[in-house]
N, CA, C, O and CB atoms as a CASP TS submission, in Angstrom:
PFRMAT TS
TARGET T0000
AUTHOR 0000-0000-0000
METHOD Language model
MODEL 1
PARENT N/A
ATOM      1  N   MET     1      20.919  17.898  10.232  1.00  0.00           N
ATOM      2  CA  MET     1      20.075  18.637   9.306  1.00  0.00           C
ATOM      3  C   MET     1      19.594  19.905  10.003  1.00  0.00           C
ATOM      4  O   MET     1      18.990  19.831  11.074  1.00  0.00           O
ATOM      5  CB  MET     1      18.872  17.769   8.820  1.00  0.00           C
ATOM      6  N   SER     2      19.846  21.031   9.426  1.00  0.00           N
ATOM      7  CA  SER     2      19.462  22.301  10.022  1.00  0.00           C
ATOM      8  C   SER     2      17.951  22.471   9.994  1.00  0.00           C
ATOM      9  O   SER     2      17.315  22.242   8.964  1.00  0.00           O
ATOM     10  CB  SER     2      20.141  23.462   9.294  1.00  0.00           C
ATOM     11  N   GLY     3      17.380  22.868  11.113  1.00  0.00           N
ATOM     12  CA  GLY     3      15.946  23.074  11.170  1.00  0.00           C
ATOM     13  C   GLY     3      15.142  21.797  11.140  1.00  0.00           C
ATOM     14  O   GLY     3      13.954  21.819  10.817  1.00  0.00           O
ATOM     15  N   GLU     4      15.767  20.685  11.472  1.00  0.00           N
ATOM     16  CA  GLU     4      15.084  19.395  11.434  1.00  0.00           C
ATOM     17  C   GLU     4      13.932  19.349  12.427  1.00  0.00           C
ATOM     18  O   GLU     4      14.044  19.816  13.560  1.00  0.00           O
ATOM     19  CB  GLU     4      16.066  18.267  11.721  1.00  0.00           C
ATOM     20  N   PHE     5      12.836  18.779  11.979  1.00  0.00           N
ATOM     21  CA  PHE     5      11.734  18.513  12.877  1.00  0.00           C
ATOM     22  C   PHE     5      11.075  17.220  12.435  1.00  0.00           C
ATOM     23  O   PHE     5      11.451  16.652  11.409  1.00  0.00           O
ATOM     24  CB  PHE     5      10.718  19.690  12.899  1.00  0.00           C
ATOM     25  N   PHE     6      10.112  16.756  13.185  1.00  0.00           N
ATOM     26  CA  PHE     6       9.484  15.470  12.912  1.00  0.00           C
ATOM     27  C   PHE     6       8.019  15.657  12.557  1.00  0.00           C
ATOM     28  O   PHE     6       7.318  16.474  13.154  1.00  0.00           O
ATOM     29  CB  PHE     6       9.623  14.536  14.114  1.00  0.00           C
ATOM     30  N   VAL     7       7.575  14.893  11.582  1.00  0.00           N
ATOM     31  CA  VAL     7       6.166  14.847  11.216  1.00  0.00           C
ATOM     32  C   VAL     7       5.719  13.395  11.284  1.00  0.00           C
ATOM     33  O   VAL     7       6.532  12.481  11.142  1.00  0.00           O
ATOM     34  CB  VAL     7       5.920  15.455   9.790  1.00  0.00           C
ATOM     35  N   VAL     8       4.447  13.189  11.498  1.00  0.00           N
ATOM     36  CA  VAL     8       3.891  11.846  11.482  1.00  0.00           C
ATOM     37  C   VAL     8       3.580  11.493  10.036  1.00  0.00           C
ATOM     38  O   VAL     8       3.082  12.324   9.277  1.00  0.00           O
ATOM     39  CB  VAL     8       2.616  11.740  12.384  1.00  0.00           C
ATOM     40  N   CYS     9       3.873  10.271   9.667  1.00  0.00           N
ATOM     41  CA  CYS     9       3.587   9.775   8.320  1.00  0.00           C
ATOM     42  C   CYS     9       2.158  10.149   7.937  1.00  0.00           C
ATOM     43  O   CYS     9       1.226   9.962   8.719  1.00  0.00           O
ATOM     44  CB  CYS     9       3.793   8.233   8.238  1.00  0.00           C
ATOM     45  N   GLU    10       1.999  10.679   6.729  1.00  0.00           N
ATOM     46  CA  GLU    10       0.695  11.144   6.259  1.00  0.00           C
ATOM     47  C   GLU    10       0.018  10.120   5.339  1.00  0.00           C
ATOM     48  O   GLU    10      -0.747  10.483   4.446  1.00  0.00           O
ATOM     49  CB  GLU    10       0.850  12.475   5.529  1.00  0.00           C
ATOM     50  N   CYS    11       0.311   8.847   5.572  1.00  0.00           N
ATOM     51  CA  CYS    11      -0.308   7.796   4.761  1.00  0.00           C
ATOM     52  C   CYS    11      -1.774   7.645   5.134  1.00  0.00           C
ATOM     53  O   CYS    11      -2.248   8.282   6.075  1.00  0.00           O
ATOM     54  CB  CYS    11       0.433   6.453   4.941  1.00  0.00           C
ATOM     55  N   GLY    12      -2.478   6.819   4.412  1.00  0.00           N
ATOM     56  CA  GLY    12      -3.900   6.637   4.628  1.00  0.00           C
ATOM     57  C   GLY    12      -4.265   5.723   5.782  1.00  0.00           C
ATOM     58  O   GLY    12      -5.448   5.536   6.063  1.00  0.00           O
ATOM     59  N   ASP    13      -3.280   5.150   6.458  1.00  0.00           N
ATOM     60  CA  ASP    13      -3.551   4.254   7.585  1.00  0.00           C
ATOM     61  C   ASP    13      -3.675   5.081   8.860  1.00  0.00           C
ATOM     62  O   ASP    13      -2.679   5.594   9.369  1.00  0.00           O
ATOM     63  CB  ASP    13      -2.429   3.178   7.730  1.00  0.00           C
ATOM     64  N   ALA    14      -4.882   5.208   9.369  1.00  0.00           N
ATOM     65  CA  ALA    14      -5.132   6.027  10.566  1.00  0.00           C
ATOM     66  C   ALA    14      -4.374   5.516  11.786  1.00  0.00           C
ATOM     67  O   ALA    14      -4.179   6.268  12.742  1.00  0.00           O
ATOM     68  CB  ALA    14      -6.624   6.063  10.873  1.00  0.00           C
ATOM     69  N   ARG    15      -3.943   4.261  11.778  1.00  0.00           N
ATOM     70  CA  ARG    15      -3.196   3.693  12.914  1.00  0.00           C
ATOM     71  C   ARG    15      -1.696   3.993  12.829  1.00  0.00           C
ATOM     72  O   ARG    15      -0.973   3.799  13.807  1.00  0.00           O
ATOM     73  CB  ARG    15      -3.413   2.178  12.977  1.00  0.00           C
ATOM     74  N   CYS    16      -1.226   4.459  11.679  1.00  0.00           N
ATOM     75  CA  CYS    16       0.204   4.715  11.490  1.00  0.00           C
ATOM     76  C   CYS    16       0.614   5.960  12.270  1.00  0.00           C
ATOM     77  O   CYS    16      -0.003   7.017  12.144  1.00  0.00           O
ATOM     78  CB  CYS    16       0.541   4.881   9.986  1.00  0.00           C
ATOM     79  N   ALA    17       1.646   5.820  13.064  1.00  0.00           N
ATOM     80  CA  ALA    17       2.178   6.951  13.834  1.00  0.00           C
ATOM     81  C   ALA    17       3.692   7.050  13.655  1.00  0.00           C
ATOM     82  O   ALA    17       4.383   7.626  14.496  1.00  0.00           O
ATOM     83  CB  ALA    17       1.825   6.805  15.336  1.00  0.00           C
ATOM     84  N   GLU    18       4.210   6.485  12.554  1.00  0.00           N
ATOM     85  CA  GLU    18       5.649   6.542  12.313  1.00  0.00           C
ATOM     86  C   GLU    18       6.077   7.984  12.068  1.00  0.00           C
ATOM     87  O   GLU    18       5.390   8.743  11.386  1.00  0.00           O
ATOM     88  CB  GLU    18       6.040   5.650  11.114  1.00  0.00           C
ATOM     89  N   GLN    19       7.214   8.344  12.632  1.00  0.00           N
ATOM     90  CA  GLN    19       7.708   9.710  12.495  1.00  0.00           C
ATOM     91  C   GLN    19       8.761   9.794  11.395  1.00  0.00           C
ATOM     92  O   GLN    19       9.501   8.847  11.133  1.00  0.00           O
ATOM     93  CB  GLN    19       8.288  10.207  13.825  1.00  0.00           C
ATOM     94  N   ILE    20       8.798  10.957  10.768  1.00  0.00           N
ATOM     95  CA  ILE    20       9.736  11.228   9.687  1.00  0.00           C
ATOM     96  C   ILE    20      10.464  12.518  10.017  1.00  0.00           C
ATOM     97  O   ILE    20       9.828  13.531  10.311  1.00  0.00           O
ATOM     98  CB  ILE    20       9.010  11.323   8.304  1.00  0.00           C
ATOM     99  N   ALA    21      11.792  12.495   9.971  1.00  0.00           N
ATOM    100  CA  ALA    21      12.605  13.690  10.221  1.00  0.00           C
ATOM    101  C   ALA    21      12.975  14.337   8.887  1.00  0.00           C
ATOM    102  O   ALA    21      13.432  13.666   7.961  1.00  0.00           O
ATOM    103  CB  ALA    21      13.889  13.333  11.036  1.00  0.00           C
ATOM    104  N   LEU    22      12.770  15.647   8.808  1.00  0.00           N
ATOM    105  CA  LEU    22      13.169  16.403   7.637  1.00  0.00           C
ATOM    106  C   LEU    22      13.237  17.872   8.010  1.00  0.00           C
ATOM    107  O   LEU    22      12.862  18.257   9.117  1.00  0.00           O
ATOM    108  CB  LEU    22      12.193  16.171   6.458  1.00  0.00           C
ATOM    109  N   SER    23      13.715  18.687   7.090  1.00  0.00           N
ATOM    110  CA  SER    23      13.789  20.117   7.393  1.00  0.00           C
ATOM    111  C   SER    23      12.409  20.742   7.254  1.00  0.00           C
ATOM    112  O   SER    23      11.585  20.291   6.458  1.00  0.00           O
ATOM    113  CB  SER    23      14.805  20.829   6.464  1.00  0.00           C
ATOM    114  N   ARG    24      12.175  21.768   8.025  1.00  0.00           N
ATOM    115  CA  ARG    24      10.902  22.493   7.939  1.00  0.00           C
ATOM    116  C   ARG    24      10.734  23.068   6.533  1.00  0.00           C
ATOM    117  O   ARG    24       9.631  23.062   5.987  1.00  0.00           O
ATOM    118  CB  ARG    24      10.835  23.628   9.006  1.00  0.00           C
ATOM    119  N   GLN    25      11.808  23.557   5.955  1.00  0.00           N
ATOM    120  CA  GLN    25      11.748  24.133   4.611  1.00  0.00           C
ATOM    121  C   GLN    25      11.293  23.090   3.594  1.00  0.00           C
ATOM    122  O   GLN    25      10.447  23.385   2.750  1.00  0.00           O
ATOM    123  CB  GLN    25      13.117  24.703   4.208  1.00  0.00           C
ATOM    124  N   ALA    26      11.839  21.881   3.659  1.00  0.00           N
ATOM    125  CA  ALA    26      11.439  20.821   2.727  1.00  0.00           C
ATOM    126  C   ALA    26       9.969  20.469   2.918  1.00  0.00           C
ATOM    127  O   ALA    26       9.243  20.274   1.943  1.00  0.00           O
ATOM    128  CB  ALA    26      12.316  19.566   2.919  1.00  0.00           C
ATOM    129  N   TYR    27       9.531  20.387   4.167  1.00  0.00           N
ATOM    130  CA  TYR    27       8.138  20.053   4.438  1.00  0.00           C
ATOM    131  C   TYR    27       7.197  21.145   3.922  1.00  0.00           C
ATOM    132  O   TYR    27       6.195  20.844   3.274  1.00  0.00           O
ATOM    133  CB  TYR    27       7.927  19.840   5.942  1.00  0.00           C
ATOM    134  N   GLU    28       7.512  22.390   4.201  1.00  0.00           N
ATOM    135  CA  GLU    28       6.661  23.499   3.760  1.00  0.00           C
ATOM    136  C   GLU    28       6.593  23.573   2.235  1.00  0.00           C
ATOM    137  O   GLU    28       5.532  23.843   1.672  1.00  0.00           O
ATOM    138  CB  GLU    28       7.181  24.826   4.327  1.00  0.00           C
ATOM    139  N   ARG    29       7.708  23.338   1.576  1.00  0.00           N
ATOM    140  CA  ARG    29       7.747  23.366   0.111  1.00  0.00           C
ATOM    141  C   ARG    29       6.831  22.270  -0.461  1.00  0.00           C
ATOM    142  O   ARG    29       6.070  22.515  -1.397  1.00  0.00           O
ATOM    143  CB  ARG    29       9.209  23.178  -0.402  1.00  0.00           C
ATOM    144  N   MET    30       6.914  21.072   0.108  1.00  0.00           N
ATOM    145  CA  MET    30       6.119  19.951  -0.366  1.00  0.00           C
ATOM    146  C   MET    30       4.636  20.172  -0.083  1.00  0.00           C
ATOM    147  O   MET    30       3.801  19.889  -0.943  1.00  0.00           O
ATOM    148  CB  MET    30       6.592  18.655   0.283  1.00  0.00           C
ATOM    149  N   ARG    31       4.294  20.670   1.102  1.00  0.00           N
ATOM    150  CA  ARG    31       2.888  20.843   1.484  1.00  0.00           C
ATOM    151  C   ARG    31       2.252  22.093   0.877  1.00  0.00           C
ATOM    152  O   ARG    31       1.060  22.328   1.074  1.00  0.00           O
ATOM    153  CB  ARG    31       2.772  20.903   2.989  1.00  0.00           C
ATOM    154  N   ALA    32       3.021  22.896   0.146  1.00  0.00           N
ATOM    155  CA  ALA    32       2.422  24.027  -0.562  1.00  0.00           C
ATOM    156  C   ALA    32       1.422  23.524  -1.598  1.00  0.00           C
ATOM    157  O   ALA    32       0.511  24.255  -1.986  1.00  0.00           O
ATOM    158  CB  ALA    32       3.513  24.891  -1.239  1.00  0.00           C
ATOM    159  N   ASN    33       1.583  22.303  -2.040  1.00  0.00           N
ATOM    160  CA  ASN    33       0.633  21.644  -2.944  1.00  0.00           C
ATOM    161  C   ASN    33      -0.265  20.766  -2.075  1.00  0.00           C
ATOM    162  O   ASN    33       0.220  19.778  -1.523  1.00  0.00           O
ATOM    163  CB  ASN    33       1.375  20.792  -4.070  1.00  0.00           C
ATOM    164  N   PRO    34      -1.555  21.085  -1.931  1.00  0.00           N
ATOM    165  CA  PRO    34      -2.419  20.324  -1.026  1.00  0.00           C
ATOM    166  C   PRO    34      -2.633  18.876  -1.442  1.00  0.00           C
ATOM    167  O   PRO    34      -3.160  18.089  -0.655  1.00  0.00           O
ATOM    168  CB  PRO    34      -3.742  20.997  -0.921  1.00  0.00           C
ATOM    169  N   ALA    35      -2.241  18.502  -2.655  1.00  0.00           N
ATOM    170  CA  ALA    35      -2.390  17.119  -3.111  1.00  0.00           C
ATOM    171  C   ALA    35      -1.155  16.279  -2.792  1.00  0.00           C
ATOM    172  O   ALA    35      -1.130  15.086  -3.095  1.00  0.00           O
ATOM    173  CB  ALA    35      -2.662  17.087  -4.609  1.00  0.00           C
ATOM    174  N   GLN    36      -0.125  16.888  -2.182  1.00  0.00           N
ATOM    175  CA  GLN    36       1.104  16.163  -1.858  1.00  0.00           C
ATOM    176  C   GLN    36       1.186  15.872  -0.368  1.00  0.00           C
ATOM    177  O   GLN    36       0.798  16.685   0.472  1.00  0.00           O
ATOM    178  CB  GLN    36       2.332  16.960  -2.306  1.00  0.00           C
ATOM    179  N   PHE    37       1.706  14.679  -0.066  1.00  0.00           N
ATOM    180  CA  PHE    37       1.843  14.213   1.313  1.00  0.00           C
ATOM    181  C   PHE    37       3.165  13.499   1.474  1.00  0.00           C
ATOM    182  O   PHE    37       3.724  12.983   0.506  1.00  0.00           O
ATOM    183  CB  PHE    37       0.676  13.285   1.709  1.00  0.00           C
ATOM    184  N   ILE    38       3.667  13.468   2.702  1.00  0.00           N
ATOM    185  CA  ILE    38       4.912  12.780   2.998  1.00  0.00           C
ATOM    186  C   ILE    38       4.592  11.479   3.726  1.00  0.00           C
ATOM    187  O   ILE    38       3.852  11.462   4.710  1.00  0.00           O
ATOM    188  CB  ILE    38       5.859  13.677   3.845  1.00  0.00           C
ATOM    189  N   VAL    39       5.168  10.392   3.220  1.00  0.00           N
ATOM    190  CA  VAL    39       4.900   9.072   3.792  1.00  0.00           C
ATOM    191  C   VAL    39       6.202   8.294   3.931  1.00  0.00           C
ATOM    192  O   VAL    39       7.196   8.603   3.273  1.00  0.00           O
ATOM    193  CB  VAL    39       3.892   8.286   2.919  1.00  0.00           C
ATOM    194  N   ARG    40       6.185   7.278   4.795  1.00  0.00           N
ATOM    195  CA  ARG    40       7.322   6.377   4.916  1.00  0.00           C
ATOM    196  C   ARG    40       7.351   5.484   3.686  1.00  0.00           C
ATOM    197  O   ARG    40       6.296   5.173   3.133  1.00  0.00           O
ATOM    198  CB  ARG    40       7.243   5.531   6.227  1.00  0.00           C
ATOM    199  N   PRO    41       8.537   5.060   3.242  1.00  0.00           N
ATOM    200  CA  PRO    41       8.608   4.126   2.110  1.00  0.00           C
ATOM    201  C   PRO    41       7.748   2.886   2.389  1.00  0.00           C
ATOM    202  O   PRO    41       7.787   2.313   3.477  1.00  0.00           O
ATOM    203  CB  PRO    41      10.082   3.710   1.836  1.00  0.00           C
ATOM    204  N   GLY    42       6.984   2.499   1.387  1.00  0.00           N
ATOM    205  CA  GLY    42       6.090   1.365   1.511  1.00  0.00           C
ATOM    206  C   GLY    42       4.695   1.731   1.974  1.00  0.00           C
ATOM    207  O   GLY    42       3.812   0.874   2.000  1.00  0.00           O
ATOM    208  N   HIS    43       4.475   2.985   2.339  1.00  0.00           N
ATOM    209  CA  HIS    43       3.166   3.424   2.826  1.00  0.00           C
ATOM    210  C   HIS    43       2.335   4.115   1.741  1.00  0.00           C
ATOM    211  O   HIS    43       1.235   4.593   2.018  1.00  0.00           O
ATOM    212  CB  HIS    43       3.345   4.363   4.003  1.00  0.00           C
ATOM    213  N   GLN    44       2.846   4.170   0.524  1.00  0.00           N
ATOM    214  CA  GLN    44       2.107   4.800  -0.563  1.00  0.00           C
ATOM    215  C   GLN    44       0.930   3.909  -0.983  1.00  0.00           C
ATOM    216  O   GLN    44       0.969   2.689  -0.825  1.00  0.00           O
ATOM    217  CB  GLN    44       3.041   5.075  -1.769  1.00  0.00           C
ATOM    218  N   ALA    45      -0.112   4.544  -1.519  1.00  0.00           N
ATOM    219  CA  ALA    45      -1.317   3.851  -1.976  1.00  0.00           C
ATOM    220  C   ALA    45      -1.449   4.065  -3.482  1.00  0.00           C
ATOM    221  O   ALA    45      -2.008   5.069  -3.922  1.00  0.00           O
ATOM    222  CB  ALA    45      -2.596   4.364  -1.218  1.00  0.00           C
ATOM    223  N   ALA    46      -0.937   3.130  -4.263  1.00  0.00           N
ATOM    224  CA  ALA    46      -0.881   3.270  -5.725  1.00  0.00           C
ATOM    225  C   ALA    46      -2.246   3.491  -6.360  1.00  0.00           C
ATOM    226  O   ALA    46      -2.328   4.048  -7.454  1.00  0.00           O
ATOM    227  CB  ALA    46      -0.248   2.047  -6.330  1.00  0.00           C
ATOM    228  N   ALA    47      -3.306   3.073  -5.707  1.00  0.00           N
ATOM    229  CA  ALA    47      -4.647   3.233  -6.277  1.00  0.00           C
ATOM    230  C   ALA    47      -5.087   4.695  -6.327  1.00  0.00           C
ATOM    231  O   ALA    47      -5.931   5.058  -7.146  1.00  0.00           O
ATOM    232  CB  ALA    47      -5.653   2.427  -5.472  1.00  0.00           C
ATOM    233  N   VAL    48      -4.527   5.533  -5.465  1.00  0.00           N
ATOM    234  CA  VAL    48      -4.978   6.932  -5.393  1.00  0.00           C
ATOM    235  C   VAL    48      -3.857   7.964  -5.448  1.00  0.00           C
ATOM    236  O   VAL    48      -4.131   9.164  -5.423  1.00  0.00           O
ATOM    237  CB  VAL    48      -5.753   7.137  -4.136  1.00  0.00           C
ATOM    238  N   GLU    49      -2.584   7.521  -5.524  1.00  0.00           N
ATOM    239  CA  GLU    49      -1.484   8.482  -5.522  1.00  0.00           C
ATOM    240  C   GLU    49      -0.263   7.938  -6.245  1.00  0.00           C
ATOM    241  O   GLU    49      -0.086   6.727  -6.383  1.00  0.00           O
ATOM    242  CB  GLU    49      -1.115   8.856  -4.099  1.00  0.00           C
ATOM    243  N   ASP    50       0.576   8.860  -6.705  1.00  0.00           N
ATOM    244  CA  ASP    50       1.840   8.532  -7.353  1.00  0.00           C
ATOM    245  C   ASP    50       2.983   9.058  -6.509  1.00  0.00           C
ATOM    246  O   ASP    50       2.853  10.099  -5.864  1.00  0.00           O
ATOM    247  CB  ASP    50       1.903   9.114  -8.784  1.00  0.00           C
ATOM    248  N   VAL    51       4.103   8.347  -6.509  1.00  0.00           N
ATOM    249  CA  VAL    51       5.306   8.805  -5.839  1.00  0.00           C
ATOM    250  C   VAL    51       5.966   9.836  -6.741  1.00  0.00           C
ATOM    251  O   VAL    51       6.238   9.557  -7.909  1.00  0.00           O
ATOM    252  CB  VAL    51       6.275   7.618  -5.518  1.00  0.00           C
ATOM    253  N   VAL    52       6.229  11.037  -6.204  1.00  0.00           N
ATOM    254  CA  VAL    52       6.856  12.094  -7.000  1.00  0.00           C
ATOM    255  C   VAL    52       8.281  12.402  -6.543  1.00  0.00           C
ATOM    256  O   VAL    52       9.067  12.962  -7.307  1.00  0.00           O
ATOM    257  CB  VAL    52       6.017  13.356  -6.934  1.00  0.00           C
ATOM    258  N   ILE    53       8.620  12.044  -5.311  1.00  0.00           N
ATOM    259  CA  ILE    53       9.976  12.220  -4.785  1.00  0.00           C
ATOM    260  C   ILE    53      10.278  11.031  -3.878  1.00  0.00           C
ATOM    261  O   ILE    53       9.439  10.609  -3.081  1.00  0.00           O
ATOM    262  CB  ILE    53      10.126  13.589  -4.006  1.00  0.00           C
ATOM    263  N   THR    54      11.487  10.501  -4.014  1.00  0.00           N
ATOM    264  CA  THR    54      11.917   9.421  -3.131  1.00  0.00           C
ATOM    265  C   THR    54      13.201   9.840  -2.436  1.00  0.00           C
ATOM    266  O   THR    54      14.199  10.133  -3.094  1.00  0.00           O
ATOM    267  CB  THR    54      12.119   8.095  -3.918  1.00  0.00           C
ATOM    268  N   GLU    55      13.180   9.867  -1.125  1.00  0.00           N
ATOM    269  CA  GLU    55      14.348  10.144  -0.300  1.00  0.00           C
ATOM    270  C   GLU    55      14.630   8.883   0.522  1.00  0.00           C
ATOM    271  O   GLU    55      13.839   7.940   0.498  1.00  0.00           O
ATOM    272  CB  GLU    55      14.120  11.407   0.629  1.00  0.00           C
ATOM    273  N   ALA    56      15.729   8.862   1.234  1.00  0.00           N
ATOM    274  CA  ALA    56      16.093   7.682   2.024  1.00  0.00           C
ATOM    275  C   ALA    56      15.057   7.371   3.102  1.00  0.00           C
ATOM    276  O   ALA    56      14.714   6.209   3.317  1.00  0.00           O
ATOM    277  CB  ALA    56      17.457   7.887   2.667  1.00  0.00           C
ATOM    278  N   GLU    57      14.563   8.398   3.775  1.00  0.00           N
ATOM    279  CA  GLU    57      13.670   8.202   4.919  1.00  0.00           C
ATOM    280  C   GLU    57      12.187   8.411   4.615  1.00  0.00           C
ATOM    281  O   GLU    57      11.333   8.055   5.427  1.00  0.00           O
ATOM    282  CB  GLU    57      14.068   9.126   6.011  1.00  0.00           C
ATOM    283  N   TYR    58      11.879   8.979   3.462  1.00  0.00           N
ATOM    284  CA  TYR    58      10.477   9.263   3.155  1.00  0.00           C
ATOM    285  C   TYR    58      10.251   9.359   1.655  1.00  0.00           C
ATOM    286  O   TYR    58      11.190   9.415   0.861  1.00  0.00           O
ATOM    287  CB  TYR    58      10.034  10.557   3.832  1.00  0.00           C
ATOM    288  N   MET    59       8.982   9.377   1.296  1.00  0.00           N
ATOM    289  CA  MET    59       8.552   9.599  -0.076  1.00  0.00           C
ATOM    290  C   MET    59       7.528  10.729  -0.066  1.00  0.00           C
ATOM    291  O   MET    59       6.795  10.908   0.907  1.00  0.00           O
ATOM    292  CB  MET    59       7.956   8.293  -0.711  1.00  0.00           C
ATOM    293  N   VAL    60       7.485  11.482  -1.148  1.00  0.00           N
ATOM    294  CA  VAL    60       6.421  12.457  -1.340  1.00  0.00           C
ATOM    295  C   VAL    60       5.490  11.851  -2.380  1.00  0.00           C
ATOM    296  O   VAL    60       5.914  11.456  -3.466  1.00  0.00           O
ATOM    297  CB  VAL    60       6.979  13.879  -1.791  1.00  0.00           C
ATOM    298  N   VAL    61       4.216  11.789  -2.024  1.00  0.00           N
ATOM    299  CA  VAL    61       3.214  11.257  -2.944  1.00  0.00           C
ATOM    300  C   VAL    61       2.250  12.371  -3.321  1.00  0.00           C
ATOM    301  O   VAL    61       2.041  13.317  -2.561  1.00  0.00           O
ATOM    302  CB  VAL    61       2.452  10.056  -2.314  1.00  0.00           C
ATOM    303  N   GLU    62       1.672  12.242  -4.500  1.00  0.00           N
ATOM    304  CA  GLU    62       0.680  13.216  -4.956  1.00  0.00           C
ATOM    305  C   GLU    62      -0.583  12.468  -5.338  1.00  0.00           C
ATOM    306  O   GLU    62      -0.545  11.503  -6.103  1.00  0.00           O
ATOM    307  CB  GLU    62       1.216  14.058  -6.156  1.00  0.00           C
ATOM    308  N   LYS    63      -1.697  12.924  -4.798  1.00  0.00           N
ATOM    309  CA  LYS    63      -2.992  12.303  -5.081  1.00  0.00           C
ATOM    310  C   LYS    63      -3.317  12.417  -6.564  1.00  0.00           C
ATOM    311  O   LYS    63      -2.994  13.420  -7.201  1.00  0.00           O
ATOM    312  CB  LYS    63      -4.106  12.954  -4.236  1.00  0.00           C
ATOM    313  N   HIS    64      -3.957  11.385  -7.112  1.00  0.00           N
ATOM    314  CA  HIS    64      -4.374  11.404  -8.508  1.00  0.00           C
ATOM    315  C   HIS    64      -5.378  12.528  -8.745  1.00  0.00           C
ATOM    316  O   HIS    64      -6.123  12.911  -7.843  1.00  0.00           O
ATOM    317  CB  HIS    64      -4.980  10.048  -8.912  1.00  0.00           C
ATOM    318  N   ALA    65      -5.386  13.045  -9.958  1.00  0.00           N
ATOM    319  CA  ALA    65      -6.362  14.069 -10.341  1.00  0.00           C
ATOM    320  C   ALA    65      -7.767  13.510 -10.170  1.00  0.00           C
ATOM    321  O   ALA    65      -7.970  12.297 -10.208  1.00  0.00           O
ATOM    322  CB  ALA    65      -6.133  14.543 -11.808  1.00  0.00           C
ATOM    323  N   GLY    66      -8.717  14.385  -9.985  1.00  0.00           N
ATOM    324  CA  GLY    66     -10.102  13.970  -9.799  1.00  0.00           C
ATOM    325  C   GLY    66     -10.448  13.893  -8.329  1.00  0.00           C
ATOM    326  O   GLY    66     -10.031  14.745  -7.544  1.00  0.00           O
ATOM    327  N   LYS    67     -11.201  12.886  -7.951  1.00  0.00           N
ATOM    328  CA  LYS    67     -11.714  12.783  -6.586  1.00  0.00           C
ATOM    329  C   LYS    67     -10.614  12.761  -5.513  1.00  0.00           C
ATOM    330  O   LYS    67     -10.751  13.477  -4.521  1.00  0.00           O
ATOM    331  CB  LYS    67     -12.555  11.541  -6.463  1.00  0.00           C
ATOM    332  N   PRO    68      -9.517  11.970  -5.655  1.00  0.00           N
ATOM    333  CA  PRO    68      -8.482  11.986  -4.604  1.00  0.00           C
ATOM    334  C   PRO    68      -7.869  13.369  -4.384  1.00  0.00           C
ATOM    335  O   PRO    68      -7.707  13.801  -3.243  1.00  0.00           O
ATOM    336  CB  PRO    68      -7.381  11.004  -4.953  1.00  0.00           C
ATOM    337  N   ALA    69      -7.527  14.064  -5.470  1.00  0.00           N
ATOM    338  CA  ALA    69      -6.933  15.405  -5.336  1.00  0.00           C
ATOM    339  C   ALA    69      -7.953  16.402  -4.799  1.00  0.00           C
ATOM    340  O   ALA    69      -7.608  17.267  -3.995  1.00  0.00           O
ATOM    341  CB  ALA    69      -6.387  15.894  -6.692  1.00  0.00           C
ATOM    342  N   ARG    70      -9.196  16.290  -5.232  1.00  0.00           N
ATOM    343  CA  ARG    70     -10.251  17.195  -4.766  1.00  0.00           C
ATOM    344  C   ARG    70     -10.474  17.026  -3.259  1.00  0.00           C
ATOM    345  O   ARG    70     -10.617  18.012  -2.537  1.00  0.00           O
ATOM    346  CB  ARG    70     -11.570  16.935  -5.538  1.00  0.00           C
ATOM    347  N   LEU    71     -10.504  15.789  -2.794  1.00  0.00           N
ATOM    348  CA  LEU    71     -10.675  15.526  -1.367  1.00  0.00           C
ATOM    349  C   LEU    71      -9.504  16.110  -0.578  1.00  0.00           C
ATOM    350  O   LEU    71      -9.708  16.701   0.482  1.00  0.00           O
ATOM    351  CB  LEU    71     -10.799  14.010  -1.104  1.00  0.00           C
ATOM    352  N   ALA    72      -8.285  15.951  -1.084  1.00  0.00           N
ATOM    353  CA  ALA    72      -7.114  16.513  -0.400  1.00  0.00           C
ATOM    354  C   ALA    72      -7.226  18.034  -0.332  1.00  0.00           C
ATOM    355  O   ALA    72      -6.915  18.632   0.698  1.00  0.00           O
ATOM    356  CB  ALA    72      -5.803  16.101  -1.124  1.00  0.00           C
ATOM    357  N   GLN    73      -7.661  18.655  -1.402  1.00  0.00           N
ATOM    358  CA  GLN    73      -7.833  20.120  -1.439  1.00  0.00           C
ATOM    359  C   GLN    73      -8.897  20.577  -0.442  1.00  0.00           C
ATOM    360  O   GLN    73      -8.702  21.555   0.280  1.00  0.00           O
ATOM    361  CB  GLN    73      -8.216  20.582  -2.861  1.00  0.00           C
ATOM    362  N   GLU    74     -10.014  19.869  -0.410  1.00  0.00           N
ATOM    363  CA  GLU    74     -11.126  20.257   0.448  1.00  0.00           C
ATOM    364  C   GLU    74     -10.817  20.091   1.936  1.00  0.00           C
ATOM    365  O   GLU    74     -11.384  20.799   2.769  1.00  0.00           O
ATOM    366  CB  GLU    74     -12.344  19.448   0.094  1.00  0.00           C
ATOM    367  N   THR    75      -9.934  19.174   2.268  1.00  0.00           N
ATOM    368  CA  THR    75      -9.632  18.897   3.669  1.00  0.00           C
ATOM    369  C   THR    75      -8.280  19.467   4.101  1.00  0.00           C
ATOM    370  O   THR    75      -7.806  19.167   5.197  1.00  0.00           O
ATOM    371  CB  THR    75      -9.655  17.405   3.912  1.00  0.00           C
ATOM    372  N   ASP    76      -7.662  20.280   3.259  1.00  0.00           N
ATOM    373  CA  ASP    76      -6.364  20.867   3.572  1.00  0.00           C
ATOM    374  C   ASP    76      -6.512  21.883   4.702  1.00  0.00           C
ATOM    375  O   ASP    76      -7.206  22.884   4.528  1.00  0.00           O
ATOM    376  CB  ASP    76      -5.746  21.533   2.321  1.00  0.00           C
ATOM    377  N   PRO    77      -5.880  21.654   5.855  1.00  0.00           N
ATOM    378  CA  PRO    77      -6.012  22.592   6.972  1.00  0.00           C
ATOM    379  C   PRO    77      -5.358  23.947   6.697  1.00  0.00           C
ATOM    380  O   PRO    77      -5.597  24.907   7.429  1.00  0.00           O
ATOM    381  CB  PRO    77      -5.407  21.988   8.217  1.00  0.00           C
ATOM    382  N   ARG    78      -4.546  24.032   5.661  1.00  0.00           N
ATOM    383  CA  ARG    78      -3.886  25.291   5.326  1.00  0.00           C
ATOM    384  C   ARG    78      -4.812  26.224   4.553  1.00  0.00           C
ATOM    385  O   ARG    78      -4.471  27.375   4.281  1.00  0.00           O
ATOM    386  CB  ARG    78      -2.625  25.024   4.515  1.00  0.00           C
ATOM    387  N   GLY    79      -5.983  25.709   4.206  1.00  0.00           N
ATOM    388  CA  GLY    79      -7.009  26.541   3.617  1.00  0.00           C
ATOM    389  C   GLY    79      -6.949  26.702   2.173  1.00  0.00           C
ATOM    390  O   GLY    79      -7.787  27.394   1.595  1.00  0.00           O
TER
END
């Protein structure tokens, strides 16, 4: 994969340190929406997010509207 790099799973488990390989372009495109996160399959939290993309090695989840999405927006390091 051209431009491949690794990110740590962005699930809600603070102990999770699983790495995910993907292209920088795919990651930047997904993170342009502050309510979207990349997680390992099985690490999604249905109570606060929906799966919007499923790939072999990862899933993209989006926080539910309201408090979960607002919290993601407020804590987005990209500003």
